[in-house]
N, CA, C and O atoms as a DFTB+ gen file, in Angstrom:
228 C
 N C O
     1  1      -0.033     -54.177       3.466
     2  2      -0.586     -53.228       2.528
     3  2      -1.941     -53.751       2.043
     4  3      -2.050     -54.914       1.655
     5  1      -2.963     -52.911       2.060
     6  2      -4.269     -53.346       1.563
     7  2      -4.182     -53.735       0.087
     8  3      -3.482     -53.091      -0.694
     9  1      -4.890     -54.778      -0.278
    10  2      -4.854     -55.265      -1.656
    11  2      -5.366     -54.213      -2.633
    12  3      -4.910     -54.161      -3.776
    13  1      -6.303     -53.378      -2.203
    14  2      -6.874     -52.376      -3.098
    15  2      -5.843     -51.336      -3.538
    16  3      -5.969     -50.752      -4.614
    17  1      -4.832     -51.107      -2.715
    18  2      -3.839     -50.095      -3.069
    19  2      -3.066     -50.468      -4.327
    20  3      -3.070     -49.687      -5.278
    21  1      -2.407     -51.619      -4.382
    22  2      -1.652     -51.931      -5.593
    23  2      -2.521     -52.344      -6.783
    24  3      -2.141     -52.094      -7.927
    25  1      -3.673     -52.967      -6.544
    26  2      -4.540     -53.379      -7.659
    27  2      -5.406     -52.221      -8.107
    28  3      -5.822     -52.160      -9.264
    29  1      -5.675     -51.314      -7.207
    30  2      -6.400     -50.084      -7.437
    31  2      -7.399     -50.054      -8.579
    32  3      -8.487     -50.624      -8.497
    33  1      -7.003     -49.379      -9.637
    34  2      -7.906     -49.118     -10.762
    35  2      -8.413     -50.415     -11.391
    36  3      -9.584     -50.502     -11.760
    37  1      -7.556     -51.414     -11.518
    38  2      -7.984     -52.691     -12.095
    39  2      -9.128     -53.303     -11.290
    40  3     -10.129     -53.738     -11.859
    41  1      -8.979     -53.336      -9.977
    42  2     -10.011     -53.927      -9.120
    43  2     -11.313     -53.142      -9.209
    44  3     -12.391     -53.733      -9.285
    45  1     -11.221     -51.813      -9.201
    46  2     -12.437     -51.003      -9.294
    47  2     -13.123     -51.206     -10.641
    48  3     -14.351     -51.251     -10.706
    49  1     -12.351     -51.328     -11.706
    50  2     -12.938     -51.589     -13.026
    51  2     -13.624     -52.951     -13.054
    52  3     -14.693     -53.094     -13.648
    53  1     -13.021     -53.944     -12.419
    54  2     -13.645     -55.260     -12.337
    55  2     -14.971     -55.168     -11.582
    56  3     -15.972     -55.748     -12.003
    57  1     -14.976     -54.440     -10.469
    58  2     -16.212     -54.256      -9.701
    59  2     -17.283     -53.604     -10.562
    60  3     -18.440     -54.027     -10.546
    61  1     -16.903     -52.582     -11.310
    62  2     -17.869     -51.861     -12.149
    63  2     -18.494     -52.797     -13.184
    64  3     -19.698     -52.731     -13.433
    65  1     -17.680     -53.665     -13.787
    66  2     -18.220     -54.603     -14.784
    67  2     -19.160     -55.621     -14.140
    68  3     -20.164     -56.004     -14.740
    69  1     -18.844     -56.056     -12.932
    70  2     -19.716     -56.992     -12.210
    71  2     -21.061     -56.325     -11.917
    72  3     -22.116     -56.910     -12.165
    73  1     -21.019     -55.123     -11.400
    74  2     -22.240     -54.383     -11.075
    75  2     -23.062     -54.120     -12.336
    76  3     -24.289     -54.224     -12.315
    77  1     -22.395     -53.786     -13.415
    78  2     -23.082     -53.554     -14.686
    79  2     -23.824     -54.824     -15.137
    80  3     -24.982     -54.755     -15.548
    81  1     -23.161     -55.964     -15.059
    82  2     -23.787     -57.227     -15.469
    83  2     -25.002     -57.537     -14.593
    84  3     -26.029     -57.988     -15.099
    85  1     -24.894     -57.301     -13.301
    86  2     -26.017     -57.532     -12.399
    87  2     -27.171     -56.605     -12.786
    88  3     -28.318     -57.039     -12.886
    89  1     -26.857     -55.333     -13.002
    90  2     -27.877     -54.346     -13.369
    91  2     -28.567     -54.662     -14.683
    92  3     -29.736     -54.326     -14.876
    93  1     -27.848     -55.305     -15.582
    94  2     -28.420     -55.675     -16.873
    95  2     -29.178     -56.997     -16.808
    96  3     -29.743     -57.443     -17.807
    97  1     -29.189     -57.621     -15.635
    98  2     -29.884     -58.893     -15.490
    99  2     -29.174     -60.036     -16.194
   100  3     -29.814     -60.924     -16.756
   101  1     -27.832     -60.009     -16.160
   102  2     -27.020     -61.036     -16.809
   103  2     -26.260     -61.831     -15.742
   104  3     -25.062     -61.623     -15.550
   105  1     -26.956     -62.744     -15.048
   106  2     -26.311     -63.445     -13.936
   107  2     -25.130     -64.313     -14.351
   108  3     -24.152     -64.412     -13.609
   109  1     -25.200     -64.937     -15.510
   110  2     -24.077     -65.781     -15.937
   111  2     -22.827     -64.946     -16.180
   112  3     -21.723     -65.340     -15.803
   113  1     -23.009     -63.788     -16.814
   114  2     -21.860     -62.908     -17.055
   115  2     -21.336     -62.359     -15.733
   116  3     -20.125     -62.278     -15.530
   117  1     -22.252     -61.978     -14.825
   118  2     -21.833     -61.471     -13.511
   119  2     -21.034     -62.528     -12.764
   120  3     -20.021     -62.223     -12.135
   121  1     -21.496     -63.774     -12.838
   122  2     -20.779     -64.860     -12.160
   123  2     -19.378     -65.034     -12.743
   124  3     -18.406     -65.150     -11.998
   125  1     -19.273     -65.052     -14.061
   126  2     -17.954     -65.218     -14.690
   127  2     -17.032     -64.056     -14.331
   128  3     -15.855     -64.266     -14.037
   129  1     -17.554     -62.844     -14.354
   130  2     -16.745     -61.681     -13.995
   131  2     -16.296     -61.744     -12.538
   132  3     -15.163     -61.383     -12.222
   133  1     -17.185     -62.204     -11.645
   134  2     -16.821     -62.318     -10.232
   135  2     -15.762     -63.385     -10.043
   136  3     -14.822     -63.201      -9.270
   137  1     -15.907     -64.509     -10.748
   138  2     -14.893     -65.566     -10.655
   139  2     -13.535     -65.052     -11.151
   140  3     -12.503     -65.325     -10.539
   141  1     -13.545     -64.318     -12.248
   142  2     -12.301     -63.757     -12.789
   143  2     -11.692     -62.768     -11.804
   144  3     -10.480     -62.772     -11.587
   145  1     -12.527     -61.921     -11.208
   146  2     -12.050     -60.945     -10.222
   147  2     -11.414     -61.662      -9.023
   148  3     -10.341     -61.276      -8.559
   149  1     -12.078     -62.694      -8.536
   150  2     -11.546     -63.454      -7.405
   151  2     -10.223     -64.114      -7.771
   152  3      -9.284     -64.114      -6.975
   153  1     -10.147     -64.673      -8.972
   154  2      -8.905     -65.307      -9.442
   155  2      -7.785     -64.269      -9.553
   156  3      -6.656     -64.526      -9.134
   157  1      -8.095     -63.103     -10.116
   158  2      -7.082     -62.044     -10.240
   159  2      -6.561     -61.620      -8.871
   160  3      -5.357     -61.444      -8.684
   161  1      -7.472     -61.456      -7.919
   162  2      -7.077     -61.035      -6.576
   163  2      -6.247     -62.118      -5.891
   164  3      -5.233     -61.821      -5.260
   165  1      -6.676     -63.368      -6.015
   166  2      -5.929     -64.477      -5.416
   167  2      -4.535     -64.576      -6.013
   168  3      -3.553     -64.727      -5.286
   169  1      -4.446     -64.492      -7.327
   170  2      -3.135     -64.544      -7.997
   171  2      -2.236     -63.416      -7.520
   172  3      -1.044     -63.616      -7.288
   173  1      -2.813     -62.228      -7.376
   174  2      -2.038     -61.081      -6.914
   175  2      -1.503     -61.332      -5.507
   176  3      -0.323     -61.110      -5.236
   177  1      -2.386     -61.801      -4.606
   178  2      -1.944     -62.108      -3.241
   179  2      -0.825     -63.139      -3.250
   180  3       0.169     -62.984      -2.541
   181  1      -0.982     -64.191      -4.049
   182  2       0.042     -65.245      -4.092
   183  2       1.377     -64.700      -4.574
   184  3       2.425     -65.074      -4.048
   185  1       1.352     -63.824      -5.564
   186  2       2.596     -63.219      -6.054
   187  2       3.232     -62.340      -4.973
   188  3       4.451     -62.337      -4.805
   189  1       2.402     -61.600      -4.248
   190  2       2.927     -60.740      -3.182
   191  2       3.556     -61.577      -2.071
   192  3       4.645     -61.259      -1.591
   193  1       2.879     -62.635      -1.667
   194  2       3.412     -63.504      -0.614
   195  2       4.709     -64.159      -1.069
   196  3       5.667     -64.238      -0.299
   197  1       4.748     -64.630      -2.315
   198  2       5.952     -65.265      -2.845
   199  2       7.103     -64.274      -2.897
   200  3       8.244     -64.637      -2.610
   201  1       6.822     -63.037      -3.255
   202  2       7.876     -62.017      -3.331
   203  2       8.477     -61.768      -1.954
   204  3       9.692     -61.645      -1.802
   205  1       7.607     -61.698      -0.958
   206  2       8.082     -61.471       0.405
   207  2       8.898     -62.681       0.892
   208  3       9.887     -62.526       1.608
   209  1       8.474     -63.859       0.499
   210  2       9.155     -65.094       0.899
   211  2      10.407     -65.341       0.067
   212  3      11.204     -66.222       0.391
   213  1      10.588     -64.564      -1.011
   214  2      11.772     -64.681      -1.835
   215  2      11.748     -65.834      -2.828
   216  3      12.789     -66.408      -3.147
   217  1      10.580     -66.166      -3.307
   218  2      10.501     -67.219      -4.320
   219  2       9.509     -66.801      -5.409
   220  3       8.698     -65.897      -5.211
   221  1       9.588     -67.468      -6.553
   222  2       8.675     -67.144      -7.650
   223  2       7.484     -68.075      -7.626
   224  3       7.547     -69.187      -7.101
   225  1       6.379     -67.588      -8.217
   226  2       5.134     -68.376      -8.265
   227  2       5.065     -69.093      -9.587
   228  3       4.104     -69.816      -9.848
């Protein structure tokens, strides 16, 4: 299943905030938002893999 399907609206909102920060010329905020987005996506993947493997994260 594509990651965008279950994360859907949350992921798109994260993207919008990243783009907004870039557009406002706020590179530090854009970087922090991108790091948070990457962490959220990684955590989600890890939970999905653990669920399929039958163990908790």
